[in-house]
N, C-alpha and C positions, 0 to 999 in steps of 0.2 A: 791300164797295164802299168804306165808310168807311176801312178800314185801307189799302186800295190807294191811295187818294186821298192819305191821310196819308203813305204811304211816297214817293209821288211829289212831295209837297210839300217833304219833307225833302232830297229828292234836288236840287230846284230851289234852296231856301234855302241848301243846302250848297254847290251850286256857286257860287251868288253870293258866299258868305263865303269859298269857297276863292278866287275870282278876287281879292277885297279884300285877302284875307292875302297874296296873293303879290305885290301891288303894292309896289314899292320894299323888297321884303324885304331885298336886300343892304344897301341904305341904312339901313334901321332896325338891322341886324345890326352894322354897323360903327360905328354911333353909339353902339350899347349896349356893344359891346367897349370902346370908347374910354373909357367911364366907368367900367369895371370894374377893381377891383385885382386883383393876381395871385391873392390868395387866392380871390377870386369866382370868377376864371377856373378855377382848379385844382378848385375845389368843383363846378363844373358837369361835371367830367370824372369825378365818382365816382358810383356807384349802389350802393345798399344794398336789403338784404331788408326787407320790412315788419317783420318781427318786431323789428327792431333798435330801432324807435321804439314798441314796443308795452309794455304793462306786464308785469312780469315777462319782461323783454328778454334772453333768451339763446337760443342756438341749439338748446336742448335742450327747455326747457320755457318755456310761457307760459300765462297765465290764459285760461279760458274764461268767459263770452264775451270775445271779444277788446275792447280798447280801447287807444287811444293813449296814450302817456305824454307829456304835454306837456313836461316838462322834456327828455326824450331827444329828443322831436322838435324842439324850439327849439335844442339843442345842435346836431344833424345839419344842420338846414335853414337856422338862422340864424347860428351860429357858424362852422359850416364851409361853409355856403352849398351843400349838395350838391344836384347837378342832377337826380337821377333816383332812383326808389324802383321796386322789382319784387316780383313774386310775391305769395303771398296768406299769411295768418297762420296759423301752427300746421299748416301742411299740409292745409287744410281749404277747401272751397268755400264761398263767401258768397252771400248773395243781392245782386240789384242794389239793393236799398234800403240794405243794410250797406255796400256798395261806395261808393254815393253818398256816406254819411256820413263814412266813413273818407278819401276821396280829397279832399272838400270840406275837411276840416280840414287835411289835408296842403297843399294849394294856398293856403289862407288864410294858413298860417304861411309857407310858402315865398314867397308873392309880396310879403312885407314887405321881401324883398331886392330892391330896385330894380324890383319888379314881375315878376321872372322866375320863371314856374312852373316847378313840376316836370313831367317827362315819366315818366309811369307805364307799366310794361311788364310783360306777362304771357305766359306759356306758353299760348296758344290753339292748341292741337296739331290737335284733330280736332273744333273747335267751341271755345266759351269755356271752358276746362278748368275754371276755378275759380269759376264761377258756377252756383249751384244753379238748376235750372229751364232752363239753356241747352240748346240742342239739339245733340247727339251725334252726329256722322256717323261713317261707317266711318274708322278710322284711315287715315293717308297710303297704307300700302301696298295697300289695298283700292281707292281711287280710281283709280289708273291701270289697275286690272284691268277696269275697265269700258269703257276706251279712248274714254270720252265726255268731251271737253273741256269741254262744257256743264255737265256734272255737277260737275266739279272747281271751275269758275268760281263756280257757284252755291253750293257748299259754303262757299268763302271768302268770298262776298258776304254770306251769311247770318252767318258767324262774325264778320265785321268789325262787322256791325249790332248783334249780341248782347255783343260787346265794348265796342263805345261805349255801349250800354245800361248796362252794368257801370260806366261813366265812366272807362274805360281806353282811350288814343288809340295803343298800340303793342303789336302781336303778334310775339312770337318765333316767326316761322313765314313762308314753308314751309321744310322741311328738303330741300335740293336735294344732298345726299351722293349718291355713286354707290353703291347697295346691292347691291354685288355679291358680298358675302361672307354666306352663310347662318350663319355663327357669331356674326356680331356681334350685341349686343343690342339695337341700335336699327336693324335691317334694316325692320322694320315702320314705323317712322317715314319711311321714305324712297318715292320713287315708283319703286323698283325697280332693276334692274341696267343699264337701256339708257339711254346719255347722251341720245338724240333724245327719248324717252318723257319722261324727267325734266325736260327743257328744256322740252317743249311743256305738260306739266301744271304746271311752275314757271311759267311765263309765266301761265298761267290762274288760279292761286293769287295772284299778286302783283296782277294786274289785277283779281280779285275782291276782294281786302282793300282796294286802295288806290283803286280806279276806273280806269276808261279811259284817263283823262288823269291818273293819280296825283294826283288833287284831294283830298289827305288831309286837307285844311281842312273837307271835307264831314263833317257829324256822323254820318253812317254808314259812313264809311271810317275805316280805320285804317293807320297806318305798319307796312309789312311789315318782316321781319329775315330774311333768306335766310341759311341755315346749314348747315354750318359751313365755312368757307372755310379750307381747301381740303384734300380728301383724307382726311376724318376717319373713314371707314367701312371701311377696308381696311388694318388694322394686321396685321402678321405674325402675331402669336398669336390674332387673331380677338377678343380682349378689349378692353373700352372703355377708351381712353386711355391705349393703348400704342403703341409706334413702328410707323410705318409706311415702306416703303421703295418710293419711287415714282420712276421715272425722268421725266426732262423731257418724252419723248415719250408715256409715259402720262398723265402730268399733264394735258397739254394735249390728248391725243386722247380721254379718258374722263372726266377729272373736270372741268375747266374749263368745257366748252361750257354746260352747265345754268347756272352762275353767270354767264356772259357774257351768257345770253339774259336771265336776271332783271334784271342791270344796264341791258341794253339796253332792257327794258321799263319802266324807271324806278324799281325797287326803292330804297326811301329808305335802308334800312339793312342792315348786314351783321354776322352773328356769326362769330367766329373758331373754328377748329378747335383743341379742347383737347390734341391730341396732338403727335407729333413726326413729322416727315418727314425721313427721311435723317439721323436723329441731332439735327436742330435744332427746338426747339419751335416751333410756327408763331407764337405769341404774340411770338418773339423773333427773326422772321425778316423783315427790311426787304425782301429779295427778292419774298417773296410779298406783304406787307402794303402797301409803298410801291411797288416798281418794277412789279410786276404788277398789282395791284388797283386802285390810285390813279392811277399813270401811265399804263400799257399800257392799262388797260380803261377809264381815265377816270372812276373811281367818284368822284362827289362828295359822297356821304352820309356816314352816320355808322357808323363801325367800333367796335363793342362787343366785349369780351371775353365768353368763357363764365365761368362761376361760379368765381370765386377764381383765375382762371389767371394772374393776375401774380404772387401768392404762390406759385403752383406752380413758377415758375421758379426760385426758391431752395429751397422746401421739399421739392419733388418730383424736378425735373428738374437741379437742382445746376449751372445754368450762370450763377447770381448767387450772392453770397457772403451777401447779406442783402436785405432788403425793397426797401432804397433802392436798390441795383443793378437789382433786378429791375424796378422802376418805371421807372427811366433806360433800361434795355434796351427793354423794352415800348413805351413811349411814343416813343421814338425810331425805334421799328421801323414805326411807323403806328398804333397804338392811339388812339383818341380818348376812349372811356369806358371804364373799369374797372368790371365788375360785382364790386365788392370783396365783396358781400354781408354781412359783418359788421365787420371790423376797418378802418373808414375813415380813422381818425385818423392812422395810419402812412402810408398812400397820400397824403393830402392834405399832411400835413407833410414827407414825403420830397420830394415834387414840388416844393413851394415852395422846398424847400432847394437842389433839383437847379437849378433856374433861377437862383436868385441865385448858384450856383455856376459856372453856365455850362455845366452838363453837358446841360442840355436847354434849347433855345432858346425864347426868348419867341415867335418865329417859329412853331415847332411847337405852343406852346400855343394861339396865335392861331387857327391853322388848325383844331385839334380843336375849340374853343370855337365857332368859326364854324360849323361844322358841326352842331354841338349846337344852337346858338341858331336856326339856319336851319330846322332841323326842327321847333323849338318854334312859330316863326311859320308855317310852312306848315300845321301841325296846328291852326292859330288857336288856341292855348293862352292867348296874351296877352289875346285878348278873350274865350275862353270856356274856361275852364281845367278846367271840369267838365261833363260833360253829365249829363242828369237822367233817369233810367229812365222816369220820366212820359211823357217824349217819344218813348218806342220802344214802341207798342202792340203791334207784331207780335212782340215776345220771346216765345221758346217757342210760337208760334202753330201752328195746324193746317197751314198752307202751308209754314212751315219743317219741321215733322215730316216732311211727306209728301216734301219734298226730300230728307230725311235716309233715308227709307225706299227712294226711288228709287235713291239712291246706293247704299245696301246691295244692292238687287236686282239692280243691274246689275254689281255687283262680283263677286258668287258665281260660282265658276267649277267648272263640271262637268268633272271629270279622267277620269272612268272611268263606264261604264253598261253592264255585261254583261247582255245578253240584256233589255234596256230594262226593268230592273228599277224604274226611274224613269221617269215619275212614279207616285206610289202612287197606288192606287184606292181609292175610297171603301169604307169598311167593312174595310179591312185591319186585322189584328190586330197591334199594333207593341210591342216593347219597346225603351224609351228608356233608354240607360244610358251611362255615362262620367262623367268628372269635370267635364266641360263642358257637360253637358247641363241642368243648373238652376242656371246662375251669370249673372249680369248683369255681373259683375266681368270674367269671361274674354271675353264677348261685346265689351266696351269697351277692355281693356286700360289700361295705365297712362296716365298724363296725364289723368285722367278723375276728377274732384272731388278728387284728390289726386295726389300725384307717382307713387306706384307703383301707384295704382289700388285701394288696400286699402279705401278708403271707399265704393267704387261701391254695394255692396248698401245701404247707409245713405241714400243719394241716389235711387236709382233703381228704387225699389218699384214704381213705376206701370208699369213696363214688363215686357215679355215675355221671359222666358228662352225657349230652346228647347223645354224641356219645355212649359211653358204654352202656347206658340204650338201645338205639336203637338197637345195637349190640345183647344184651342180650334177647330182644324182639322179634327181626326180624330174628336172626341167622347173625354169620359174614359173612356167605357166601353171603346173600343178602344185605350187607351194605358196599359201598365205600365211603372212607373218603379222600377228599382232602381240605384242609383249604381255599385255595383261597386268603384269608386276613386273617392277624393275628395281635394282639396287641403287641406293644413292651412292655412287661412287667416290663422292667425296666425304662421305660419312663413316661411321663405324660398320664392321662387316656385316651386321644384322639388320641395318636400317634400309627400309622399302618402302614402297609408294605404289598405290594403284597407278598403273599405266594402260588406259584403255581397256580396262578389264570387261567392262560392259560390250565392249567392241568384239573383245576376242570371243566372249560367249556367242555373240551374234554370229561371228564368222563361221562357227561350228556348223551351222546349218547348211553351209554349201560344199561341206568336205566329207570324205570317208572314213578318214581316221585323223585322230589328234595326237599329235606328237608333244607331248607336254614335258618341259626341261625344268625340273624344279632342284634345288639344292641349296648351297650355300655360296656367299661371296668369300674371297680369299681372307686368310688369316693365318697367324701363328702365334705361339706363345701366349703371354697374358692377354694380348689384346683379342684373343679369340675365346676367352673363356665364355662360357654361357650359362644360363639359370634355367631353360627349359629346353628339354631333349627333343620335344615336339618339333617339327617342321614348322616354319613361321604361320602366324594366323592368316596373313594375306594369301601366301601360298595354298594354304588348306582350302581358304575361300575360293581361290581360282579353281582347284582341282575338283571341289564338290559342285562348283556351278557348272563346270564343264561335263561332269558326269550327269548331271541333271538331264543334258540334252539328249543323253542315250546313244550317243555316238561312241565308238570304240577309242579308248585312251591308250597310248603307249606312254607309260612314264618313264622317262629318262631322268635318273638321278645322277647328279653331278656335284659331290658333295666329298668333304675331308673326312667326315665321321658319319655313321649312321643315324641320322634324324629320324624320329618316329613319325610313321606315316600311317599308322593303323586307323585314323579316322577316315580315311578314304581308299585304302589300299583295296578292299573288297571291290570297288568300283571300276579298276584299272584292269585292262585286258590283258597288258603285259607290262614288265617292269624290268629295265635294264639299268643295273648298277655301272656306272663309268668311272666312279673314284675321281680323281683328278689327272686324266689321260694325257695332258701336255699338249704341245703344239699341233700334233697329228691327231689328237684325239677326235676333232670334228670329224674328220675322213673317215677314221676308223669306225666312229658312230654309225655314220650313214652307210658305211659297207656292211656293218652287220643287220641294220634295220632292213635294207635290201637284200641280204642274203649272199652277196659278194663275199663277205667271211663269215664262216658258221663260228658261232660264239663257243668258247671254251674255257672262260674263265670261272673261278670259283672263289666263294667268300673266304677271305682270310681271318675273318672274326664272325662272331654271332650277332645277327641284326635284331636288336630288341623290338617287341611289339608295344611296349609301354614304359615310360621312365622309370617306373619303380620296380621294374622286372629285368634286371640286368644280370647276365649269366656269360661264363665261358661254356664252350662246348664240353669242357673237362669237369663240370660242376660235380658236387658231391651227391651220392645217392638220396640224402635227405632233402635235396633241392628238386627232386622228380620223383614221386611216388603217389600212388592211388590212395584212395580214402581209407583210414585205418579203421579196423573193426570196432565197435562200441559206440559209447553216447557222443564221443567227442569225434570231431572231423579235423584229422591232421593232413589233409589233402595238400600235397605241396606241387605248385602249378610251374611247370617249367614249360614256357610258352613264347618262345621267340617267335618274331615275324619269319626269319629265315635262318637256317642253321649254318653253321662253320661248314665250309666246303661245299655248299649247295651252288649248282650252276647247272644251266639247262644247255641243251644242244638242239640243232634242226635235223639232228639224226638221232638214232637210239643205239645204246649199246648193251649187251648181254654179257654177264660174268658166269664163268662156270664154276662148279665147285672149288674150293680151295684145296690146294695139294701140300701136305707138309712131308718133309724128308723124314720127320720122325714124330712120333706121338709125345715124345719125352725129349726135352732139352736138358743137356748136363752141363755142369760147369766147364768152362774153357772150350765149349762147343758152339757151333752156330747152327741155328735151324734155317733151313730154305723153305721159303713159302712162295707158291706160284699160283697163278691165277691165269686163265685164258680170257680175252677180252674180244668180242666180235662186234663189228659194227652191222647191226640189224636193220639199219634204215637205207635210204636212197641216195644220201649225199656223203662225200666224204668229211670226215670230222675229227677233233683232236680229242683226247679224253685224259684228264688226269686220274689217275689210278691212285687210290689213297689207302694206306694201310692203317689200321686202328688196332690198338691192344686194350684189354680190359684185365686188370687184376681182380678175380672175383672175391678173394678174400684176403684183407691185409691186416697186420698186427698194429693195433692201436691208432695208427693214421688211416681215417676213411679212405678207400680208394677212390681216385676219380672215375667218373663214368666211362670214359675211354681217352685214349691219347694216341694221337699221330706219331707213327713210328717209321713210316716211310711213305714216300709218293714218287711216281714217274709219270711223264707225259708222253703219249704215243698217238701216232696219226694213223687212221684206217680208213681205207677205201670200202665202199658198200660191200659186204659180204666178207670182208677181209678178218682175220683172226690173228692176234699176236699174244704171245706168252709173256706176262711180266713177271720177273723174279725179285723177290727180297731176300735178305738174310737178317736174322736177329740174332744177337748175342745176350746171354744173361744181362749184361750192362744195359742195353736197351730197355728192359724192363724194370730197371730199377727205381727207387722214390726215395725221398729224403725222409729221415725219422725225426721226430719233433726237436732232437738235438743238432738237427742237420747232417747227420750222417747218412751217406747214401749206401742203401743196401737192395739187394735182390732177394726176395723170400722165396722159399719153396712153396709150391702150390700150383692150383689150376689157374689157367689164363685162357682168354677167349682173343680171338683175332677176327676181324671183320674188313672185306674188301667189297665194296659196292653193296650188294644184297645177301651176300654170302658170309656165313660165319663156321668157325670151327675152334675146337678147344684143345689145348695140348697140356702138359704138365712140365714144371721145371723141378729138377732133382738137382741139388748142389752136389 
């Protein structure tokens, strides 16, 4: 009761502080800008990583325990007057008390310069990444699998609270890239492949982080940074930070809507795509950063680079001859703050020189600084530069842990359940095996206590692996564990070795069911690139040899992207996709396998069956058609392993025929779509009701097979019926033309919910 009261009190006080901070913010900002020198303004535009101002400060080695280097800090914050610091030290999580000490010292130093505080930023990816004891939720790819907006909002809300408890006001989250390529090493950081789903969950994440009214001055809210604007996750090669080729039509149809939704929801900052689109580095592209983002979309917030990306313009992409030209190109393109990371002196010195030479206008500098200072005022940093962990009694609380467990439980997606092998019965003799069976690192993935997640085991000893959770649920006497294959935890993410593989196969003789835990070790960004989408050879060997024993196998997939399993999937009795479910994933998995939790997750992407057969569910008609008549065979084989939205339950649901408020939708009107859903099984269950539309004929642009237009999640007791209602406007049925213009054409459309379909006409 006390904690609940305290939380509400913080909400009230935070709201008051936020209103106070917003009063006359523009006047305060302009007055401060008028007093600042050029050097002070440029300093505000630079962001460095924490290790730069730490003892032993180089990018490869730093002393532990970490401490600040006073001389280095004063040079950065007082001589160069830098405006922002990010990241943790030595790639390691810190306690809230340590964060408070570090950031208090930084702010005390920084504010000697006209009282201007630093804005500290952190990669709070699925919880407060770099804080020991913080609540770790499922990674972002698992959250939309729940199709539960409230769970996503709550996860972001708790992340904001615990980030502020760490004295940090800025979270580099959520990621709103289109996660449409399963080869990409950061697909698991996305909300999946569907623009509508990403947009809906992105808005929930922004509002959870910033508050319903974006009152980021509230001490339990943070500024969000939606990323990576724009088109980051679809490079031709499938590898991180390599070139993408995206038409104007595709950019606006699939990639832009989630970012537009987040901007409309009030997101305070945006991080830029590190790659290239159509040969042009995005950090050098004024058409994207200024014309589209700032002018067309009206984004008034702060635009920050990703790590070292201005330097990349000359070091990697060769569109600038040196650092000075790279700075000129990026700032003129629309960058407000450079995540320089390490070498801040060249950025600042070159930008000052560029202004003096007239190659970057003072107007552009003032615009950038205005955005930075406005955010600092909105965050109430001038009045309260540091938040104290003592004011956050719910940090790591049972209530927060319960929310993480619930998010994990509703994300788990049952893809196959032959002969109802699941749920498992009490007393069943079980072999638990596979490289992901006894690892907290693989349950969490990267961005957990360290960048690549390699330090998870050090910080997560209090939580349950799949094995430990299965032993607790079934009884140790009923569970045999032999790894069979293990990861080389000190090697690259894909390095594995046989670990009692023969013994694992032999152990199958003495059990009723095998729980085979396969997937990936943790990775992110370029270290997570792959060359073969098939799951590894050793894991395939383990699966096929176990299948040869004739025992029923429950395949538990614990992976950041859908690794191809078609070589052995037919021999699996059940398949449970767990994604990266976080610290409470092990318990949630055991609860689903034994029926305590009825699975309700659905795939947020299309699961491929072969590496050279990659599709999204909204593929074009030419990608899925029967054999053409005549001598030539133009059969197009749409053959995913599992389709977008697929997910099974331990109960069954029946859908009534779809009802429409009218058979004709007119301009400026809305169409009401309703369906009744009944639980026809014997146990309670949650059902995600998905509404798809299909444009039967379009002009010039071949229409997508179908598109998600709405979803809702309901819970039904056995025999219970509920009515789900959606509303569609003409805008919901629009698409981008070749020139990027968004239109809704007159004509016939089809709607689908479950196994029910109905048609209607749109008449402008």
